[in-house]
C-alpha positions in Angstrom: 1.3 -65.5 65.7 0.0 -62.4 67.5 3.6 -61.4 68.4 4.6 -62.0 64.9 2.0 -59.5 63.7 3.5 -56.9 66.0 7.0 -57.5 65.0 9.2 -60.4 63.9 11.9 -61.6 66.3 14.2 -64.5 65.5 17.0 -65.6 67.8 19.5 -67.5 65.6 22.0 -69.9 67.2 24.3 -71.0 64.4 26.8 -73.9 64.9 26.8 -75.8 61.6 29.4 -75.2 58.8 28.4 -76.4 55.3 31.2 -77.9 53.3 30.4 -76.5 49.8 32.7 -73.7 48.7 29.9 -71.5 47.6 28.5 -71.8 51.1 31.7 -71.6 53.1 31.9 -67.8 53.4 31.6 -67.1 57.1 30.7 -63.9 59.0 30.3 -62.7 62.5 27.5 -60.3 63.5 25.2 -59.4 66.3 21.9 -57.5 65.9 19.0 -57.2 68.3 15.5 -56.5 66.9 17.1 -54.9 63.8 15.6 -54.4 60.4 16.2 -57.2 58.0 17.5 -54.7 55.4 20.2 -53.5 57.8 21.2 -57.1 58.6 21.4 -58.0 54.9 23.6 -54.9 54.4 26.0 -56.1 57.1 26.2 -59.6 55.6 27.0 -58.0 52.2 29.8 -55.9 53.6 31.3 -58.7 55.7 31.0 -61.6 53.2 31.7 -60.1 49.8 28.4 -61.3 48.5 26.2 -58.9 46.5 22.7 -59.2 47.9 19.8 -58.1 45.7 16.1 -57.6 46.6 13.1 -55.5 45.8 12.0 -53.0 48.5 8.4 -54.3 48.1 9.6 -57.8 48.8 11.5 -56.9 52.0 9.3 -54.5 54.1 10.9 -51.9 56.3 9.1 -53.2 59.4 10.5 -56.7 59.2 13.0 -57.2 62.1 15.3 -60.0 63.3 17.7 -60.7 66.2 20.9 -62.4 65.1 23.9 -63.7 67.1 26.5 -65.4 64.9 30.2 -66.1 65.3 32.2 -67.3 62.3 29.0 -68.8 60.7 28.3 -69.7 57.1 26.2 -67.1 55.3 23.8 -69.8 54.1 23.2 -71.0 57.6 22.5 -67.4 58.8 20.1 -66.9 55.9 18.3 -70.2 56.5 17.6 -69.4 60.1 17.1 -65.7 59.7 14.5 -66.0 56.9 12.5 -68.8 58.5 8.9 -67.9 59.0 9.3 -64.6 57.2 7.7 -65.6 53.9 11.1 -64.9 52.3 13.7 -67.2 50.7 17.0 -66.7 48.8 18.8 -67.8 45.7 22.6 -68.2 45.6 23.0 -67.7 41.8 26.8 -67.5 41.9 29.6 -67.4 44.4 29.1 -63.6 44.5 25.4 -63.0 44.1 22.4 -63.7 46.4 18.9 -62.7 45.5 16.2 -62.4 48.2 12.7 -63.2 47.0 9.3 -64.2 48.4 8.9 -67.9 48.9 6.3 -68.1 46.3 8.8 -66.4 43.9 11.4 -68.9 44.7 9.1 -71.9 44.3 7.1 -70.7 41.3 8.8 -70.2 38.0 6.1 -67.7 37.0 7.8 -65.0 39.2 10.9 -63.2 38.0 13.4 -61.2 40.0 16.6 -59.3 39.1 18.5 -56.1 39.3 19.4 -53.3 36.9 22.7 -51.3 37.0 24.5 -48.8 34.9 27.8 -49.2 33.1 29.7 -48.5 36.4 27.7 -51.3 38.1 25.7 -48.8 40.2 22.0 -49.6 40.8 19.5 -47.8 38.5 16.3 -46.8 40.3 13.1 -46.2 38.4 14.2 -48.2 35.3 11.4 -49.6 33.3 11.2 -53.4 33.2 8.7 -55.0 30.8 7.9 -58.7 30.3 6.9 -59.6 26.7 5.6 -62.8 25.2 7.5 -64.5 22.3 7.3 -64.4 19.4 4.5 -61.7 19.2 6.0 -59.3 21.8 2.7 -58.8 23.6 2.9 -57.1 27.0 2.5 -59.4 30.0 3.7 -57.4 33.0 5.8 -54.4 33.9 7.3 -52.6 36.9 9.8 -49.9 37.8 13.0 -50.8 39.7 13.3 -49.8 43.3 15.8 -47.4 44.9 18.4 -50.2 44.9 17.7 -51.2 41.3 15.9 -54.4 42.2 12.6 -55.7 40.7 10.2 -58.6 40.8 7.2 -59.2 38.6 4.7 -61.9 37.9 5.2 -64.0 34.7 1.5 -65.2 34.5 2.3 -67.6 31.7 4.4 -70.7 30.9 5.1 -69.6 27.3 8.6 -68.2 26.3 9.2 -64.7 27.5 11.6 -61.8 26.9 12.5 -59.0 29.4 12.9 -55.5 28.0 14.7 -53.0 30.3 14.9 -49.3 29.5 16.2 -46.1 31.1 16.5 -42.6 29.9 20.0 -42.1 28.3 20.7 -45.8 28.0 20.1 -48.4 25.2 17.4 -50.9 25.9 18.5 -54.3 27.1 16.8 -57.7 26.5 17.0 -61.0 28.3 15.4 -64.3 27.4 13.6 -65.7 30.6 14.9 -69.2 31.3 14.6 -69.2 35.1 13.0 -67.3 38.0 15.9 -64.8 38.3 17.9 -63.0 35.6 20.6 -61.6 37.9 22.2 -58.3 37.4 21.5 -56.5 34.1 23.9 -53.8 33.1 22.7 -51.1 30.7 24.8 -49.4 28.0 24.9 -45.7 27.4 23.1 -44.5 24.2 26.4 -43.9 22.4 26.7 -47.7 22.1 23.9 -49.3 20.0 22.5 -52.7 20.4 21.0 -53.3 16.9 20.7 -57.1 17.0 17.4 -57.0 18.9 14.3 -55.1 17.9 11.2 -55.5 20.0 7.9 -53.5 20.0 6.0 -53.9 23.2 2.5 -52.7 24.2 2.9 -51.4 27.7 -0.4 -50.5 29.3 -0.9 -46.8 29.7 -3.4 -47.2 32.6 -3.6 -49.4 35.7 -5.8 -49.6 38.8 -4.4 -48.7 42.3 -7.0 -49.3 45.0 -9.7 -48.0 42.8 -7.8 -45.0 41.4 -6.8 -44.8 37.8 -3.1 -44.4 37.4 -1.7 -43.1 34.0 1.9 -44.0 33.2 3.2 -40.8 31.6 7.0 -41.4 31.7 6.8 -44.7 29.6 4.1 -43.6 27.1 3.5 -41.3 24.2 2.1 -38.8 26.7 5.7 -37.9 27.7 6.0 -36.3 24.2 3.3 -33.8 24.8 4.4 -30.2 25.2 2.0 -29.0 28.0 0.1 -30.5 30.8 -3.3 -29.6 29.5 -2.9 -31.9 26.6 -1.7 -34.7 28.9 -4.6 -34.4 31.3 -7.2 -34.2 28.5 -6.2 -37.7 27.3 -6.9 -39.3 30.7 -10.3 -41.0 30.8 -12.8 -39.1 32.9 -11.0 -35.7 32.7 -12.6 -32.9 30.8 -10.9 -29.6 30.2 -12.7 -26.6 28.8 -11.6 -22.9 28.9 -8.6 -23.9 31.0 -10.8 -25.4 33.7 -10.4 -29.1 34.7 -13.3 -31.3 35.7 -13.6 -34.9 36.7 -16.4 -36.6 34.8 -17.8 -38.2 38.0 -16.2 -36.2 40.8 -16.5 -32.6 39.9 -13.5 -30.2 40.1 -10.6 -32.3 41.4 -8.2 -31.2 44.1 -4.7 -31.4 42.5 -1.5 -32.5 44.3 2.0 -32.3 42.9 4.4 -34.7 44.8 2.0 -34.5 47.8 1.6 -30.8 47.8 -1.7 -29.0 46.9 -1.7 -27.0 43.7 -3.8 -23.9 43.8 -4.3 -23.1 40.1 -4.1 -24.8 36.7 -1.4 -22.3 35.8 0.9 -24.0 38.3 0.1 -27.4 36.8 0.8 -26.0 33.3 4.4 -25.0 34.4 5.3 -28.6 35.2 7.7 -30.1 32.6 5.9 -33.0 30.9 9.2 -34.9 30.4 9.6 -35.1 34.2 6.1 -36.5 35.0 6.2 -40.1 36.2 2.5 -40.8 36.6 -0.9 -39.2 37.3 -3.5 -40.8 39.6 -7.2 -39.9 39.4 -9.2 -40.9 42.4 -12.9 -40.1 42.1 -13.8 -41.6 45.4 -11.0 -40.5 47.9 -10.8 -41.8 51.4 -10.8 -40.4 54.9 -7.4 -38.7 54.6 -8.8 -36.1 52.3 -11.1 -33.3 53.1 -14.7 -34.4 53.0 -15.5 -31.9 50.3 -12.9 -33.3 47.9 -15.1 -35.1 45.3 -12.0 -36.1 43.3 -8.2 -36.0 43.8 -5.7 -35.8 41.0 -2.2 -36.7 42.2 0.8 -35.8 39.9 4.1 -37.5 40.7 7.4 -36.4 39.1 10.5 -38.4 38.3 13.6 -38.2 40.6 16.7 -36.7 39.1 20.2 -36.2 40.4 21.8 -32.9 41.7 22.0 -30.1 39.2 20.2 -27.2 37.8 17.6 -26.7 35.1 15.8 -24.0 33.2 12.7 -24.4 31.1 11.2 -21.8 28.8 7.7 -22.1 27.2 6.1 -19.8 24.8 2.8 -20.0 22.8 1.1 -17.8 20.3 -2.6 -18.3 19.8 -5.2 -17.0 17.4 -9.0 -17.1 17.9 -10.8 -14.1 16.6 -8.2 -12.3 18.7 -4.6 -12.9 19.4 -3.3 -14.4 22.6 0.0 -15.5 24.0 1.6 -17.2 27.0 5.1 -17.5 28.4 6.5 -19.4 31.3 9.9 -19.7 33.0 10.9 -22.4 35.6 14.1 -22.7 37.5 15.4 -25.5 39.7 18.6 -26.1 41.6 19.5 -29.0 43.9 22.7 -29.7 45.7 23.3 -31.9 48.7 19.7 -32.1 49.9 18.9 -28.5 49.2 16.3 -27.9 46.4 15.6 -24.3 45.3 12.9 -23.5 42.7 11.0 -20.6 41.2 8.4 -20.1 38.5 6.9 -17.2 36.6 4.1 -17.3 34.1 2.2 -14.9 32.0 -0.9 -15.6 29.9 -2.9 -13.1 27.9 -6.2 -14.5 27.0 -8.5 -12.6 24.6 -11.8 -13.8 23.1 -15.0 -12.7 21.5 -18.2 -14.6 22.4 -21.9 -14.4 21.5 -24.9 -15.1 23.7 -28.6 -15.1 22.7 -31.1 -15.8 25.5 -34.9 -16.2 25.4 -36.8 -16.1 28.6 -40.5 -16.6 29.2 -42.2 -15.7 32.5 -45.7 -16.8 33.0 -47.9 -15.0 35.5 -51.7 -15.2 36.2 -52.6 -12.8 33.4 -49.4 -12.1 31.4 -46.7 -14.0 29.5 -43.6 -12.0 29.6 -41.0 -12.7 26.8 -37.4 -11.5 27.0 -35.0 -11.7 24.0 -31.4 -10.7 25.0 -28.5 -10.6 22.7 -25.0 -9.6 23.7 -21.5 -9.8 22.2 -18.7 -10.0 24.7 -15.1 -8.8 24.1 -12.8 -10.1 26.9 -9.2 -9.5 27.7 -7.6 -11.4 30.6 -3.9 -10.9 31.5 -2.8 -13.5 34.1 0.4 -13.5 36.1 1.5 -16.4 38.3 4.6 -16.9 40.4 6.1 -19.1 43.0 9.4 -19.6 44.9 10.4 -22.0 47.6 12.9 -24.5 49.0 13.2 -28.0 50.3 15.9 -29.1 52.6 16.7 -32.7 53.6 18.2 -32.5 57.1 19.1 -36.2 56.7 17.6 -39.2 55.0 14.7 -39.3 57.5 13.8 -35.6 58.0 12.7 -32.9 55.4 11.5 -29.4 55.8 10.4 -26.8 53.2 8.4 -23.7 52.5 6.8 -22.2 49.4 5.2 -19.0 48.3 2.9 -18.8 45.3 0.4 -16.4 44.0 -1.4 -15.0 41.0 -2.9 -11.7 39.8 -5.3 -11.4 37.0 -7.5 -8.7 35.7 -10.7 -9.2 33.6 -11.8 -6.5 31.2 -15.1 -7.2 29.6 -17.1 -5.1 27.2 -20.5 -6.5 26.4 -22.9 -4.4 24.2 -26.4 -5.8 24.4 -29.9 -5.4 23.1 -33.0 -6.6 24.9 -36.6 -6.8 23.7 -39.4 -7.3 26.2 -43.0 -8.4 25.1 -46.1 -8.8 27.2 -48.6 -11.3 25.8 -46.8 -11.2 22.5 -47.1 -7.4 22.3 -44.2 -5.0 22.3 -43.5 -3.7 25.8 -40.0 -2.2 25.8 -36.6 -2.3 24.3 -33.3 -1.7 26.0 -30.0 -1.2 24.3 -26.7 -0.5 26.1 -23.3 -1.7 27.1 -21.9 -3.5 30.2 -18.3 -2.7 31.1 -16.9 -5.2 33.7 -13.5 -4.8 35.4 -12.5 -7.6 37.6 -9.2 -7.9 39.5 -8.3 -11.0 41.6 -5.1 -11.5 43.6 -4.1 -14.4 45.8 -1.0 -14.8 48.1 -0.3 -18.2 49.6 2.3 -19.4 52.0 2.9 -23.1 52.8 5.4 -24.7 55.1 5.9 -28.4 56.0 7.9 -30.9 58.0 8.1 -34.6 57.0 9.9 -37.0 59.3 10.5 -40.7 59.6 10.7 -41.2 63.3 11.4 -44.9 63.2 11.0 -47.8 60.9 7.3 -47.9 61.8 6.3 -44.3 62.4 6.2 -41.4 60.0 4.9 -37.9 60.8 4.0 -35.0 58.5 2.9 -31.5 59.4 1.6 -28.8 56.9 0.7 -25.2 57.6 -0.9 -22.6 55.3 -1.9 -19.0 55.1 -3.7 -17.5 52.1 -5.2 -14.2 51.3 -7.5 -13.5 48.4 -8.8 -10.2 47.3 -11.4 -9.6 44.6 -12.7 -6.3 43.3 -15.4 -6.3 40.6 -16.8 -3.1 39.1 -19.6 -3.3 36.6 -20.9 -0.2 34.8 -24.1 -0.7 32.8 -25.5 2.0 30.5 -29.1 1.4 29.4 -31.1 3.3 26.8 -34.8 2.9 26.5 -37.7 5.0 25.2 -40.0 3.5 27.9 -37.6 3.8 30.9 -35.3 6.5 29.6 -31.5 6.5 29.8 -30.1 5.0 33.0 -26.6 4.1 34.4 -26.1 1.5 37.0 -22.8 1.0 38.8 -22.3 -2.4 40.6 -19.3 -2.4 43.0 -18.3 -5.7 44.6 -15.3 -6.2 47.0 -14.3 -9.4 48.8 -11.4 -10.2 51.0 -10.7 -13.7 52.5 -8.1 -15.0 54.9 -7.4 -18.7 55.4 -5.4 -20.2 58.2 -4.8 -24.0 58.3 -2.8 -26.7 60.0 -2.8 -30.4 59.2 -0.8 -33.1 61.1 -0.6 -36.7 59.8 0.8 -39.8 61.5 1.5 -43.1 59.7 2.1 -46.3 61.7 3.1 -49.7 60.3 1.4 -52.2 62.7 2.8 -55.3 61.1 3.6 -56.7 57.7 0.6 -55.9 55.6 -1.1 -53.8 58.3 -0.8 -50.0 58.6 -2.7 -47.2 60.2 -2.9 -43.5 59.1 -4.4 -40.9 61.5 -4.5 -37.2 61.5 -6.5 -34.0 61.6 -7.2 -30.7 60.1 -7.9 -27.3 61.5 -8.8 -24.3 59.4 -10.3 -20.8 59.8 -11.8 -18.7 57.0 -12.5 -15.0 57.5 -14.3 -13.0 54.8 -15.6 -9.5 54.2 -17.9 -8.7 51.3 -19.5 -5.5 50.1 -21.9 -5.1 47.2 -23.2 -1.7 46.4 -25.4 -0.5 43.6 -25.5 3.1 42.4 -28.6 3.8 40.4 -31.0 1.8 42.7 -31.3 -1.1 40.4 -30.1 -3.8 42.8 -30.0 -4.8 46.5 -27.0 -3.6 48.5 -25.3 -6.0 50.9 -22.4 -5.8 53.4 -21.5 -8.9 55.3 -18.8 -10.8 57.3 -18.3 -14.5 57.0 -16.5 -16.8 59.4 -16.0 -20.6 59.2 -14.0 -22.8 61.6 -13.4 -26.4 60.8 -11.9 -29.1 63.0 -11.5 -32.6 61.6 -10.0 -35.9 62.7 -9.6 -39.1 60.6 -8.2 -42.6 60.8 -7.6 -45.1 57.9 -6.6 -48.7 58.2 -4.8 -50.5 55.3 -4.5 -54.2 55.0 -2.6 -55.9 52.2 -2.1 -59.7 51.6 -1.2 -61.4 48.4 -3.4 -59.8 45.8 -6.0 -58.3 48.2 -6.0 -54.7 49.5 -8.6 -53.3 51.9 -8.8 -49.7 53.1 -11.3 -48.6 55.7 -11.5 -45.0 57.0 -13.6 -42.7 59.1 -13.5 -38.9 59.2 -15.2 -36.5 61.6 -15.7 -32.9 60.8 -17.0 -30.1 63.1 -17.8 -26.9 61.1 -19.0 -23.7 62.6 -20.4 -21.2 60.1 -21.4 -17.6 60.8 -22.9 -15.0 58.3 -23.3 -11.5 59.7 -25.3 -9.0 57.6 -23.9 -5.6 58.6 -26.9 -3.8 57.0 -29.7 -6.0 58.5 -29.0 -8.2 61.5 -32.3 -10.1 60.9 -30.5 -11.9 58.0 -27.7 -13.2 60.3 -27.0 -16.9 60.0 -25.2 -19.1 62.5 -24.9 -22.9 62.1 -22.8 -25.7 63.4 -22.3 -29.0 61.6 -21.2 -32.3 63.1 -20.7 -35.0 60.5 -19.0 -38.5 60.2 -17.8 -39.6 56.8 -17.0 -43.3 56.3 -15.1 -44.8 53.4 -14.3 -48.4 52.3 -12.3 -49.7 49.4 -11.6 -53.4 48.5 -9.3 -54.2 45.6 -8.1 -57.5 44.1 -5.8 -58.5 41.3 -5.5 -61.9 39.7 -3.7 -62.9 36.5 -3.8 -59.4 35.1 -7.4 -58.7 36.1 -7.7 -55.8 38.6 -11.0 -55.0 40.2 -12.0 -52.6 42.9 -15.2 -51.5 44.7 -15.3 -48.3 46.7 -17.8 -46.5 48.9 -17.5 -43.1 50.4 -19.6 -40.3 51.8 -18.5 -36.8 50.9 -19.8 -33.2 51.4 -19.9 -30.3 48.9 -19.7 -27.0 50.7 -20.9 -24.0 48.6 -18.3 -21.7 47.2 -18.0 -18.5 49.2 -18.8 -16.5 46.1 -22.2 -18.3 45.8 -22.9 -17.5 49.4 -22.0 -13.8 49.0 -20.6 -12.1 46.0 -21.4 -13.8 42.7 -23.4 -10.9 41.5 -24.0 -9.8 37.9 -26.4 -7.2 36.4 -27.5 -8.0 32.9 -30.3 -5.4 32.6 -33.2 -4.2 34.7 -35.1 -7.4 34.0 -32.3 -9.9 34.8 -29.8 -10.2 37.6 -27.6 -12.8 39.3 -27.0 -12.8 43.1 -25.5 -15.1 45.8 -27.5 -17.0 48.4 -26.1 -16.9 51.9 -28.7 -19.5 53.0 -27.1 -22.3 51.0 -26.6 -25.6 52.9 -23.8 -28.1 52.3 -24.6 -31.0 49.9 -24.0 -34.5 51.0 -23.0 -37.2 48.5 -22.9 -41.0 48.9 -20.8 -42.7 46.2 -20.5 -46.4 45.2 -17.9 -47.1 42.4 -16.8 -50.3 40.7 -13.7 -50.3 38.6 -12.1 -53.0 36.4 -8.8 -53.1 34.4 -7.7 -55.9 32.1 -4.8 -55.4 29.7 -6.0 -52.5 27.5 -9.5 -52.4 28.9 -10.6 -50.0 31.6 -14.2 -49.9 33.0 -15.7 -47.8 35.7 -19.3 -47.7 37.0 -20.6 -45.3 39.6 -23.8 -44.4 41.5 -24.1 -41.1 43.5 -26.9 -40.0 45.7 -26.7 -36.2 46.4 -28.8 -34.9 49.4 -29.5 -31.2 49.5 -28.1 -30.9 46.0 -26.7 -27.4 45.1 -28.0 -26.4 41.7 -28.8 -23.3 39.6 -32.2 -21.7 40.4 -34.3 -19.1 38.7 -37.2 -17.2 40.4 -39.2 -14.0 39.8 -39.6 -10.8 41.8 -43.1 -11.0 43.4 -43.6 -7.2 43.2 -42.2 -7.0 39.6 -42.9 -10.4 38.0 -41.3 -9.4 34.7 -37.9 -9.4 36.6 -36.2 -12.8 37.1 -33.2 -13.6 39.4 -30.5 -16.2 38.7 -29.0 -17.7 41.8 -28.3 -21.1 43.5 -30.5 -23.3 45.7 -30.5 -26.5 47.7 -32.8 -29.1 46.0 -34.0 -32.0 48.0 -31.9 -34.6 46.2 -30.3 -35.6 42.9 -29.2 -39.1 41.7 -26.5 -39.8 39.2 -25.6 -42.9 37.3 -22.4 -42.8 35.3 -19.9 -45.1 33.5 -16.7 -45.0 31.6 -15.1 -47.5 29.1 -11.6 -46.9 27.7 -9.9 -49.1 25.1 -6.3 -48.2 24.2 -3.8 -50.2 22.2 -0.7 -49.7 20.0 -0.4 -51.0 16.5 3.1 -50.1 15.3 3.3 -46.3 14.8 -0.5 -46.0 15.4 -1.9 -45.8 19.0 -5.7 -45.2 19.1 -7.7 -44.6 22.3 -11.5 -44.8 22.4 -13.4 -43.6 25.5 -17.1 -43.9 25.9 -18.9 -42.3 28.8 -22.5 -41.9 29.9 -24.2 -39.9 32.7 -27.8 -39.9 33.8 -28.9 -37.3 36.3 -32.3 -37.6 38.0 -33.6 -34.4 39.6 -37.1 -33.1 40.4 -37.9 -29.4 39.9 -41.0 -27.4 40.3 -42.7 -25.8 37.3 -45.9 -24.0 36.4 -47.1 -27.3 35.0 -46.3 -29.3 38.2 -43.3 -31.3 39.2 -40.9 -32.3 36.4 -38.4 -35.1 36.5 -35.2 -34.2 34.6 -33.5 -37.5 33.6 -32.4 -37.6 30.0 -28.9 -39.3 29.8 -25.9 -37.8 28.1 -23.4 -39.9 26.1 -19.8 -38.8 25.4 -17.4 -40.4 22.9 -13.8 -39.4 22.5 -11.6 -40.9 19.8 -7.9 -40.0 20.2 -5.3 -41.1 17.5 -1.6 -40.8 18.0 0.9 -41.4 15.2 4.6 -41.9 16.0 6.2 -40.8 12.7 9.9 -41.0 11.7 12.4 -38.3 12.6 10.6 -37.5 15.9 7.4 -36.3 14.3 4.2 -36.9 16.3 0.7 -36.4 14.8 -2.4 -36.3 16.9 -6.0 -36.3 15.7 -8.9 -36.0 18.2 -12.7 -36.2 17.9 -15.1 -35.6 20.7 -18.9 -36.0 20.6 -21.5 -35.1 23.2 -25.1 -36.3 22.7 -28.2 -34.4 23.7 -28.9 -34.8 27.4 -29.8 -33.1 30.7 -27.9 -31.8 33.7 -29.7 -30.0 36.5 -32.9 -28.6 34.9 -31.2 -27.8 31.6 -31.2 -30.0 28.5 -28.2 -29.6 26.2 -28.0 -30.0 22.4 -25.5 -32.4 20.9 -22.0 -31.0 20.2 -18.8 -32.0 18.3 -15.1 -31.0 18.6 -12.3 -31.9 16.2 -8.7 -31.2 17.0 -5.4 -31.8 15.3 -1.8 -31.2 16.3 1.8 -32.0 15.1 4.9 -31.9 17.2 8.6 -32.0 16.1 11.5 -32.6 18.5 15.0 -31.3 18.0 18.4 -31.5 19.9 17.6 -34.8 21.7 14.2 -33.5 22.8 15.6 -30.3 24.4 13.6 -28.3 21.9 10.0 -29.0 20.9 7.9 -27.2 18.4 4.1 -27.8 18.0 1.4 -26.6 15.8 -2.2 -27.2 16.9 -5.7 -26.6 15.9 -8.6 -26.9 18.3 -12.3 -27.0 17.4 -11.3 -26.6 13.8 -14.8 -26.8 12.5 -16.2 -24.5 15.2 -18.8 -26.9 16.5 -18.1 -26.4 20.2 -21.3 -24.3 20.9 -23.5 -24.7 23.9 -27.3 -24.6 23.2 -29.5 -25.5 26.1 -33.0 -24.9 27.5 -34.9 -25.6 30.7 -38.1 -24.9 32.7 -38.3 -24.1 36.4 -41.1 -22.5 38.4 -42.9 -20.1 36.0 -39.8 -19.5 33.9 -38.7 -21.1 30.6 -35.1 -20.4 29.6 -33.2 -20.9 26.3 -29.6 -20.0 25.6 -27.3 -20.1 22.6 -23.7 -19.6 23.7 -20.7 -19.4 21.3 -17.5 -18.9 23.2 -15.4 -18.9 20.0 -13.3 -21.9 21.0 -11.7 -22.4 17.6 -8.0 -21.9 18.2 -4.8 -22.2 16.2 -1.5 -22.1 18.1 2.2 -22.3 17.7 4.2 -23.4 20.8 7.9 -23.8 21.6 9.4 -25.5 24.6 13.1 -25.2 25.3 14.7 -27.2 28.1 18.2 -26.6 29.6 19.2 -29.7 31.6 16.5 -32.1 32.8 15.5 -31.9 36.4 12.3 -31.8 38.4 10.6 -29.6 40.9 10.3 -31.8 44.0 8.8 -29.6 46.7 7.3 -32.2 49.1 4.9 -30.0 51.0 1.1 -30.5 51.1 -1.5 -27.9 51.7 -3.5 -28.0 54.9 -6.1 -25.7 53.4 -6.7 -27.4 50.1 -10.5 -27.2 49.8 -10.9 -23.9 51.7 -8.6 -22.2 49.2 -10.4 -24.0 46.3 -13.7 -22.5 47.4 -12.4 -18.9 47.3 
């Protein structure tokens, strides 16, 4: 048995000839320790039989040794498949289907193959099993690269198979036995009107604890942009173009295994070419320890050819905005070329009203600040690259991407300061902020399959980010006179990274993944005040990270176990060029274990996961997140911030249209917002970040989604309870008021390719960090019409139609009470157009080795 776990070797001595005609076809072949798939291919070529199987049924690592001379095919298969857990079915004189033994013995498992009108296999076709007569979904799979499929019937009742593929009419087969043979699809020009079936295919499924959303086979494939797709995934929250995981923070995003560095790059993906999206809120050892959540986007595979996609959108808030994007792809004989360019002009007007009370031994200072902000943000993004398949086992590629955006912000303000409820001073003025950020990023990769058991990947990155922020503040006051303060902030960061990864199949159901990461970050920061209203700083930052990890995967029947361990060594150095007494030099040595156990039985999928993660402070919070509101209020970075450690336990359940997830997180050295006063001038308060001793978080998600004819509703309920202790003038305060979220999404599939969407989102009152937020509501509507076989899509959308997306929150910390009313003017009406020329995907296979370091810039 131990030798069998390493590899399977069968020596077949064949001498018997079976008399039946269907078994009399004889072949001669010799293979030593050769993959079963290759041997089956030789039998097919030499015998004239067509042999069908699913790639998941016949693993790549399964090997045999065969010596046969003029021997019947049945005799070869009997001996060859003995002790492999496989069997076969000779359906006709020309067709053999390879299945698992339990498939062949249990009529509840169904196998078959899907082909086109020319009898060529169709990979990635959708196969759905429906009950009769009510057409309720039972199971569903996609066909493998050779067109084969197998799925579990899970019922003895009459069933119907529904097979679909883009550009072909749906096919249907009544299930009468455990194999349906070869199913040929008919092009769309020929209609099959005698059968009409409406099936309810699940939109979500669990994969080792991660939530997988089926985009290609759902109504989500009709969305016009990726933001609307992501917003409808349970646990994803998008606001002001920023994506957040409900329980894992800002997720690291991968597109076909490659790290995406901005939401703009994700936006440029063609929705029609998205296969599925996986959200993992408790990633394993293979990912950087600071990745609290991972969002993996997989695209569909298309044939050789070219494509061009043009997107345009016109928006209206209180100001006009617009965006345009262009994407080009070309693939031929293993070479894939691609390029993108995007432009987005974002303009808005927002209102902020802040009340701050500062209690000292003899004075209660009261600040009332009002400001109206007019912002204009032009954003350019671009990318170009190539993949090349040297052969079927080796791929190389490179990619360049980058962005440039400028932020022009004019914020006239008025501040009134009182001391013990008596007028002290009034300041009126204007803040002009000009911010320019540029990033250049190069990625190269190699991916190779060295043998049937070994796969090796190597990724390398270089990135440079430059930030320049100039803030000019004019203040007028009878008490202080007229002043002008200029805040100049510059930051340059360089990131170098290399990441190798080795995958090894130990035996059937056993695999090992090991690898490492090396990265170096170099940063220079300068913050200078003219007007003597702030503290000047000039610093250099260096961070070197070395990491190694190993993950073990075990799969048997319906059980999957993944155990991993990651080690990271991080050396951090902060050098204050103006005062060396502030220098900081630290080294961190940390182990990060992870464990995931998943089980599926009769449609019920369950998973429990544990992982330890680390949240390293963003470099801006360490150095250059500075903002001057007025002489009484400023924001500054904190170079003394320590990493935050998180321990997560998560339970997930999926049954038919029900998804449930529960999670507990313990955060040590929690990084949170912090307010404190200037000891020499207690009327001045500083906004920064600090390490708190700990924070605990309980959270849960429940999603129900089902289709009723043209109507497909989705109801998501979420809760989050954060427990955190903060100091106040009244003593320690425990902040623990839970927040509840409800999202009701309604999709209507109307005739003539009209789609209507109505959304309602509610957030209850609750607390996060030391702030307590007021309840809020959002109501959205949208309608989409497709033309020219979906090549042209036009959409009209209204977001926050009743303008209820307003943040009002308050909190108490130290001797400070803070209240803020923030209206970001999120009500938006937009008209969008998407025009597709040909239908093809971007399939760059590279993965960033510097994912989290770049994310922190």
